[in-house]
C-alpha positions as CSV (number, residue, x, y, z in Angstrom):
1,M,6.3,7.8,-12.8
2,S,8.3,6.7,-15.9
3,T,10.7,9.6,-16.4
4,T,14.1,8.7,-17.7
5,H,16.7,9.3,-15.0
6,S,18.9,11.5,-17.2
7,I,16.0,13.9,-17.9
8,A,15.0,14.2,-14.3
9,A,18.7,14.6,-13.3
10,A,19.0,17.6,-15.5
11,G,17.0,19.7,-13.0
12,F,19.3,18.7,-10.2
13,L,22.4,19.5,-12.3
14,K,21.3,23.1,-12.9
15,N,22.5,24.1,-9.5
16,R,26.2,23.2,-9.8
17,E,27.1,24.4,-6.4
18,H,24.5,22.2,-4.8
19,E,25.5,19.3,-6.9
20,K,29.1,19.6,-5.8
21,W,28.1,20.0,-2.1
22,H,25.9,16.8,-2.4
23,D,28.6,14.9,-4.1
24,N,31.3,15.9,-1.5
25,T,29.0,15.2,1.5
26,L,28.1,11.7,0.4
27,W,31.7,10.9,-0.5
28,M,32.7,12.0,3.0
29,V,30.4,9.4,4.4
30,R,31.9,6.8,2.1
31,A,35.4,7.8,3.3
32,K,34.3,7.3,6.9
33,R,33.1,3.8,5.9
34,D,36.5,3.0,4.5
35,I,38.3,4.0,7.7
36,M,36.0,1.9,9.7
37,S,36.3,-1.2,7.4
38,R,40.1,-1.0,7.6
39,S,40.0,-0.9,11.4
40,L,38.7,-4.5,11.4
41,P,41.1,-7.1,10.1
42,E,38.1,-9.5,9.8
43,W,36.0,-7.1,7.7
44,E,35.9,-9.2,4.5
45,R,35.2,-12.3,6.6
46,L,32.3,-10.5,8.2
47,R,30.9,-9.5,4.8
48,E,31.2,-13.1,3.6
49,L,29.4,-14.4,6.8
50,A,26.7,-11.8,6.4
51,S,26.1,-12.8,2.8
52,E,26.0,-16.5,3.7
53,I,23.6,-15.9,6.6
54,K,21.3,-13.9,4.5
55,L,21.2,-16.4,1.7
56,Y,20.5,-19.1,4.2
57,S,17.8,-17.1,5.9
58,N,16.0,-16.1,2.7
59,S,16.1,-19.7,1.5
60,H,14.6,-20.9,4.8
61,L,12.0,-18.1,5.3
62,D,9.2,-20.6,5.8
63,T,10.7,-22.3,8.8
64,L,12.4,-19.2,10.3
65,L,9.3,-17.0,10.1
66,E,7.2,-19.7,11.7
67,E,9.8,-20.0,14.4
68,F,9.8,-16.3,14.9
69,E,6.0,-16.2,15.1
70,K,5.9,-19.0,17.6
71,N,8.5,-17.3,19.9
72,A,7.1,-13.8,19.4
73,T,3.6,-15.0,20.3
74,A,5.0,-16.8,23.4
75,N,6.6,-13.5,24.4
76,G,3.2,-11.8,24.3
77,A,3.3,-10.2,20.9
78,I,0.4,-10.3,18.4
79,V,1.7,-11.3,14.9
80,H,0.0,-10.4,11.7
81,W,0.8,-11.4,8.1
82,A,0.3,-9.1,5.2
83,K,0.5,-10.4,1.6
84,D,0.8,-6.9,0.1
85,A,0.9,-3.2,0.8
86,E,-2.9,-2.9,0.8
87,E,-3.3,-5.6,3.4
88,H,-0.5,-4.1,5.5
89,N,-2.3,-0.7,5.6
90,E,-5.6,-2.3,6.4
91,I,-4.1,-4.2,9.3
92,V,-2.6,-1.0,10.7
93,H,-5.8,1.0,10.3
94,K,-7.8,-1.8,12.0
95,I,-5.5,-1.8,15.0
96,I,-5.8,2.0,15.3
97,A,-9.6,1.9,14.9
98,E,-10.0,-0.8,17.5
99,H,-8.5,1.5,20.0
100,N,-10.4,4.6,18.8
101,A,-7.1,6.3,18.2
102,H,-6.5,9.3,16.0
103,N,-2.8,9.9,16.0
104,M,0.4,7.9,15.7
105,V,4.1,8.7,16.2
106,K,6.6,6.6,14.3
107,S,10.2,6.1,13.7
108,K,11.8,5.8,10.2
109,S,10.5,2.9,8.1
110,M,11.1,2.5,4.4
111,L,8.5,-0.3,4.4
112,T,5.8,2.2,5.3
113,E,7.1,4.4,2.4
114,E,6.8,1.3,0.2
115,C,3.2,0.7,1.3
116,G,2.2,4.4,1.1
117,M,0.9,4.0,4.7
118,N,1.1,7.7,5.8
119,E,-1.1,8.8,2.9
120,Y,-3.5,5.9,3.5
121,L,-3.9,6.8,7.2
122,K,-4.2,10.5,6.5
123,E,-7.1,9.9,4.2
124,R,-8.8,8.2,7.1
125,G,-8.3,11.0,9.5
126,I,-5.2,9.6,11.3
127,D,-2.4,12.0,12.0
128,V,1.0,10.4,11.6
129,V,4.1,12.2,13.0
130,E,7.6,11.2,11.9
131,S,10.0,11.2,14.8
132,D,13.3,10.8,12.9
133,L,14.6,14.3,12.6
134,G,15.4,14.1,8.9
135,E,12.0,12.5,8.2
136,R,10.2,15.1,10.3
137,I,11.9,17.9,8.4
138,L,10.8,16.4,5.1
139,Q,7.3,15.7,6.4
140,L,6.9,19.4,7.3
141,M,8.3,20.4,3.9
142,H,6.0,17.9,2.1
143,L,8.8,16.1,0.5
144,P,9.7,12.3,0.3
145,P,13.1,11.0,1.5
146,S,16.0,11.2,-1.0
147,H,18.2,8.6,0.8
148,I,17.2,5.6,2.9
149,V,19.5,6.4,5.8
150,L,20.1,10.1,5.4
151,P,16.6,11.1,4.2
152,A,17.2,14.9,4.2
153,I,20.8,14.9,3.0
154,H,19.8,17.0,0.1
155,I,18.3,19.8,2.3
156,K,20.7,22.6,3.4
157,R,20.2,24.2,6.8
158,E,19.1,27.5,5.4
159,Q,16.1,25.7,4.0
160,I,15.5,23.9,7.3
161,S,15.6,27.3,9.2
162,E,13.0,28.8,6.9
163,M,10.7,25.8,7.3
164,M,11.1,25.8,11.1
165,E,10.4,29.5,11.3
166,R,7.2,28.9,9.5
167,E,6.1,25.7,11.3
168,M,7.6,26.2,14.8
169,G,8.1,29.9,15.2
170,T,11.9,29.7,15.5
171,E,14.2,32.8,15.1
172,K,14.3,34.2,11.6
173,G,17.6,33.5,9.9
174,N,19.0,31.3,12.7
175,I,20.8,28.4,11.0
176,D,22.7,27.1,13.9
177,P,22.3,23.3,13.9
178,T,22.2,23.0,17.7
179,Y,19.5,25.6,18.0
180,L,17.4,24.0,15.2
181,T,17.8,20.6,16.7
182,H,16.7,21.7,20.1
183,A,13.7,23.5,18.6
184,A,12.7,20.3,16.8
185,R,13.2,18.3,20.0
186,R,10.8,20.5,21.9
187,S,8.2,20.2,19.2
188,L,8.5,16.4,19.0
189,R,8.4,16.0,22.7
190,E,4.7,16.9,22.8
191,N,4.1,14.3,20.1
192,F,5.9,11.6,22.1
193,L,4.0,12.4,25.2
194,H,0.5,12.5,23.7
195,A,0.7,9.8,21.0
196,E,-1.9,7.1,21.1
197,I,-0.2,4.6,18.8
198,A,3.5,3.9,18.4
199,M,5.1,2.5,15.2
200,T,8.7,1.5,14.3
201,G,10.3,-0.2,11.5
202,V,12.5,-3.3,12.0
203,N,16.1,-3.6,11.1
204,F,16.3,-7.3,12.2
205,A,14.0,-9.9,13.6
206,V,15.5,-12.8,15.5
207,A,13.8,-16.2,14.9
208,S,15.3,-18.0,17.9
209,T,14.0,-15.4,20.4
210,G,11.0,-13.8,18.7
211,E,12.4,-10.3,19.3
212,I,12.9,-7.4,16.9
213,V,15.8,-4.9,16.7
214,T,15.7,-1.3,15.6
215,C,18.9,0.8,15.1
216,T,18.8,4.6,15.4
217,N,21.2,7.4,16.2
218,E,18.6,9.7,17.8
219,G,16.9,7.4,20.3
220,N,13.6,8.3,18.6
221,A,12.5,4.6,18.4
222,D,12.8,4.3,22.2
223,M,11.0,7.6,22.7
224,T,8.3,6.5,20.2
225,T,7.5,3.3,22.0
226,S,7.8,4.5,25.6
227,F,4.4,6.2,26.2
228,P,1.6,4.8,23.9
229,K,-0.3,1.8,25.0
230,V,-0.2,0.3,21.5
231,Y,3.1,-0.4,19.7
232,I,3.1,-1.7,16.1
233,A,6.4,-3.0,14.5
234,T,6.3,-3.5,10.8
235,M,8.8,-5.5,8.8
236,G,9.5,-7.0,5.5
237,M,9.8,-10.8,5.8
238,E,13.5,-10.7,4.7
239,K,14.5,-9.0,7.9
240,I,14.6,-12.4,9.7
241,V,17.9,-13.7,11.0
242,P,18.3,-17.1,12.6
243,N,19.7,-16.2,16.1
244,L,21.5,-13.7,18.2
245,E,24.9,-14.9,17.0
246,S,23.9,-14.0,13.4
247,L,22.6,-10.7,14.6
248,G,26.0,-9.8,16.0
249,V,27.5,-10.1,12.5
250,F,25.0,-7.6,11.0
251,T,25.3,-5.0,13.8
252,R,29.0,-4.9,13.3
253,L,28.5,-4.1,9.6
254,L,25.4,-1.9,9.5
255,A,26.6,1.4,11.0
256,R,30.2,1.0,9.8
257,S,28.8,0.8,6.2
258,G,26.0,3.2,6.4
259,T,27.4,6.2,8.4
260,G,31.0,5.3,9.3
261,Q,30.3,4.6,13.0
262,P,31.4,1.6,15.0
263,I,27.7,1.0,15.9
264,T,24.5,3.0,15.9
265,A,24.0,5.1,19.1
266,Y,20.9,3.0,20.0
267,T,20.4,-0.7,19.1
268,S,17.1,-1.4,20.8
269,H,15.7,-4.9,21.3
270,Y,11.9,-5.4,21.7
271,R,10.9,-8.8,22.9
272,R,7.9,-8.4,25.2
273,P,5.2,-5.8,25.7
274,T,5.8,-3.6,28.7
275,N,3.6,-2.0,31.3
276,G,0.4,-3.4,29.8
277,Q,1.3,-2.3,26.3
278,E,-0.2,-4.1,23.3
279,F,2.6,-5.2,21.0
280,H,1.8,-6.0,17.3
281,I,4.3,-7.2,14.7
282,I,3.3,-7.1,11.0
283,I,5.3,-9.4,8.7
284,V,4.9,-8.2,5.1
285,N,5.5,-10.0,1.8
286,N,4.5,-7.5,-0.9
287,G,6.4,-9.2,-3.7
288,R,9.3,-10.6,-1.7
289,S,8.4,-14.2,-2.4
290,D,8.5,-13.4,-6.1
291,I,12.0,-12.1,-5.8
292,M,12.9,-15.4,-4.0
293,G,11.9,-17.2,-7.2
294,N,14.2,-15.1,-9.4
295,P,17.7,-16.6,-9.2
296,E,19.3,-13.8,-11.1
297,H,18.1,-11.1,-8.7
298,V,17.5,-13.0,-5.4
299,R,20.5,-11.4,-3.7
300,T,18.6,-8.1,-3.5
301,L,16.9,-9.7,-0.5
302,N,20.3,-9.7,1.2
303,C,20.1,-5.8,1.5
304,I,20.1,-4.5,5.1
305,R,19.3,-0.9,4.0
306,C,22.6,0.6,5.1
307,G,22.6,3.1,2.1
308,E,26.3,2.7,1.3
309,C,25.6,1.9,-2.3
310,M,24.2,5.4,-2.6
311,N,27.1,7.0,-0.8
312,T,29.6,5.5,-3.2
313,C,27.6,5.8,-6.4
314,P,29.0,8.5,-8.7
315,V,25.6,8.9,-10.4
316,Y,23.5,9.2,-7.3
317,R,25.9,11.6,-5.7
318,R,25.8,13.9,-8.7
319,S,22.1,13.6,-9.5
320,G,20.3,13.3,-6.2
321,G,17.6,11.0,-5.0
322,Y,14.7,12.7,-6.7
323,S,16.1,11.9,-10.1
324,Y,15.0,8.3,-9.7
325,S,11.4,7.3,-10.2
326,Y,11.3,4.6,-7.6
327,F,10.9,5.6,-4.0
328,I,14.3,4.1,-3.1
329,P,17.0,5.7,-5.2
330,G,20.6,4.6,-6.0
331,P,21.8,1.1,-7.1
332,I,19.6,-0.9,-4.7
333,G,16.6,1.2,-5.8
334,I,17.2,0.6,-9.5
335,N,17.1,-3.1,-8.9
336,L,14.1,-3.1,-6.5
337,G,12.2,-0.9,-8.9
338,M,12.8,-3.2,-11.8
339,L,11.7,-6.2,-9.7
340,R,8.5,-4.2,-8.8
341,D,7.6,-3.1,-12.3
342,P,10.2,-3.1,-15.1
343,Q,7.9,-1.2,-17.5
344,K,7.4,1.6,-15.0
345,Y,10.9,1.9,-13.6
346,S,13.1,1.0,-16.5
347,G,14.1,4.7,-16.9
348,N,16.4,4.3,-13.9
349,V,18.6,1.6,-15.4
350,S,20.6,4.1,-17.3
351,A,21.7,5.7,-14.0
352,C,24.7,3.5,-13.7
353,T,28.3,3.7,-15.0
354,L,28.9,-0.1,-14.2
355,C,31.9,0.9,-12.1
356,L,30.7,-1.8,-9.6
357,S,31.7,0.4,-6.6
358,C,28.3,-0.5,-5.1
359,S,29.0,-4.2,-5.4
360,N,32.4,-3.8,-3.9
361,V,31.3,-1.9,-0.8
362,C,28.0,-3.7,0.0
363,P,28.3,-5.2,3.4
364,V,26.2,-8.2,2.5
365,K,27.7,-8.6,-1.0
366,V,24.6,-7.9,-3.1
367,D,25.8,-7.9,-6.7
368,L,24.1,-4.6,-7.4
369,G,26.1,-3.5,-10.5
370,E,26.0,-6.9,-12.1
371,Q,22.3,-7.0,-11.6
372,I,21.8,-3.6,-13.3
373,Y,23.9,-4.9,-16.2
374,R,21.5,-7.9,-16.5
375,W,18.5,-5.6,-16.5
376,R,20.0,-3.6,-19.3
377,Q,20.1,-6.8,-21.4
378,E,16.4,-7.1,-20.9
379,L,15.4,-3.5,-22.0
380,D,15.0,-4.4,-25.7
381,K,12.7,-7.3,-24.9
382,L,10.7,-4.9,-22.7
383,G,10.5,-2.4,-25.5
384,K,12.4,0.1,-23.4
385,A,15.7,0.2,-25.2
386,N,16.9,3.7,-26.2
387,R,16.6,3.9,-30.0
388,E,19.7,6.2,-30.4
389,K,21.8,3.8,-28.3
390,K,20.6,0.9,-30.4
391,V,21.7,2.7,-33.6
392,M,25.0,3.5,-32.0
393,S,25.6,0.0,-30.8
394,N,24.7,-1.5,-34.1
395,G,27.1,0.9,-35.8
396,L,29.9,0.1,-33.4
397,K,29.3,-3.6,-33.8
398,V,29.9,-3.2,-37.6
399,L,33.0,-1.1,-36.9
400,M,34.5,-3.4,-34.3
401,E,34.0,-6.5,-36.4
402,S,35.7,-5.1,-39.5
403,P,39.5,-4.5,-38.9
404,A,39.9,-2.6,-42.2
405,L,37.0,-0.2,-41.3
406,F,38.2,0.2,-37.7
407,N,41.7,1.1,-38.8
408,T,40.4,3.5,-41.4
409,A,38.3,5.2,-38.8
410,L,41.3,5.6,-36.5
411,K,43.3,7.1,-39.3
412,F,40.8,9.8,-40.0
413,A,39.7,10.4,-36.4
414,P,42.3,13.3,-35.8
415,I,40.3,15.4,-38.3
416,V,37.8,16.0,-35.4
417,N,40.5,17.9,-33.6
418,K,40.5,20.7,-36.3
419,M,36.7,20.8,-36.9
420,P,34.7,23.9,-35.8
421,R,33.6,23.6,-32.2
422,L,30.0,24.4,-33.1
423,L,30.0,21.4,-35.4
424,V,31.7,19.0,-32.9
425,Y,29.7,20.0,-29.9
426,S,26.2,19.8,-31.5
427,S,23.0,18.4,-30.0
428,V,23.9,14.9,-31.2
429,N,27.1,14.8,-29.1
430,A,25.7,13.8,-25.7
431,W,29.2,13.4,-24.2
432,G,30.1,17.0,-25.1
433,K,27.2,18.6,-23.3
434,D,29.1,18.6,-19.9
435,R,32.7,17.7,-20.8
436,E,35.4,18.1,-23.3
437,L,36.2,15.4,-25.9
438,P,39.6,13.9,-25.7
439,T,42.2,15.0,-28.3
440,F,42.6,12.2,-30.9
441,A,46.2,11.1,-31.3
442,K,47.8,11.7,-34.7
443,E,49.1,8.2,-34.8
444,S,47.2,5.1,-33.7
445,F,48.7,2.5,-31.4
446,N,48.5,-0.1,-34.2
447,D,50.6,2.2,-36.6
448,M,53.0,2.9,-33.8
449,W,53.5,-0.8,-33.0
450,K,54.0,-1.7,-36.7
451,K,56.5,1.1,-37.1
452,N,58.6,0.4,-34.0
453,K,58.3,-3.4,-33.4
454,V,61.6,-5.3,-33.5
455,K,61.7,-7.7,-36.4
C-alpha cells in the first residue's frame, strides 16, 4: 500500500464529530501521562537511564541474546531463532503441527502482526483467537489495530454492541460497557479452557535470568498460558534487557507513558514451563540487524511500544491509525515503515508537523521527529518528493535569498485581504481547505522598525 497519508486521512476527516472524539480521547491519555510523570521527581533520570540501557543492549545483542538463550534453555525453555517473518511463521506452524493442534489462543503481539502470522495460520487450517479485548473486537470486525496499545480506540461502543449482537447474541442496542465486557469474557472463557496452543508477545526478555515478561491490564496473558500444554512466546530481538535491575527502570516507565498508570495491572514473569507444559521462545530478527547498522535511525530499536508518541501526535490524533500505510501508525510507525521499505511507505512521511512532541515524551528518548525530518531529506533521492512542494520550496528559496524581492512581496501581500474569496480559497490553496488564512498586516515589521527606531 503506497497511498499518501493526506489522501487516506481525508476519509477519516469526513466525520468531524468522530475526529474530535478521537482527538480528545487520545489527548486525555496524554494528559494522564503528564500527571504520572510529574509525580516522579526522578522521571527525566529514568528516561535517560532507559535510553542508555537500550543503547547498550542493542549494541551488545550478540552477547546478551546468547546469555538469554543459555539461561532460558537451562530453565527448560526451547529457544528458536527466526531470521525473518517467513521463518517465524514456519516455526510456529511446525510446533503446532507436531502436536496435531488446530487452535491457538494468543495475547496481543505486534510482532505477529508484523509477520502476518494470523493469516498464515488461517490458510493452514489453524484457528487463532485473540484474547486481548480490543484485539478480539477488531478480529470479529475483520479490522486491523489502529493503535499499538489501544488497538480499538477508534471504535465506539455502539459499533461494538452491533458486532457483539451479531457474533455473540447479546441484547440489541445494549451499549453498557460492563455488560459488553462480561459478554466478551464469557465468550473468551471457552476459548481459554479449550485452547491447544498458547501464544503471547514479549515486552521484555531478561538476559541474566532467561525469563520473559509480559505486561497486560486484563490478565489475558496469564489466562492464555494457564491451560494449554504448549506455550509459545515470540519476541523481536531488541526486547532484551541485561538484568532485573534494568527491567525495573522500564516497568516504571512503560505504563506511565502508555496509559497513565503507575504500572500495568499484570506484569507476568515466565521463566520455566509449568505442570509439564512445553515452553517455546522464538527470537526474531526480521530486519532489526539492518537497523543496527544504520546510525541515523538506530534509536528506533529503543522503542518499548508504549504508544505515547501516537497519543501526543496532533496528526495521528486527527487522522486515525488507518490513514497510515504501515501496520504501525504514528511517529514510530513512520520511521519503522521507512526502515522496512522507503519506496512503499514514503507516503507516511508527510504525516508530521515536526512539532517534536513525540521526541519530548518518548520514555526511552527515541528521536522520532528528528528522524522523520531526516527521512524527508531523502525523499528527492528516492524519487518520492512532492512536485508541488518542490516548486514551492524553490520559489521560496529565491524569495528568501533576495531581500529586495522579499520586501516587495511583503509590501503587496495585504492585497490578498481584499481579493474575492473564491479566488483566494481556490484548489491551489491547500492551507485554506480547512482553515482561514491570517490577515496580512498593512505594515511590515521591517517598515515599522525603520520608521520608529531611535537614531
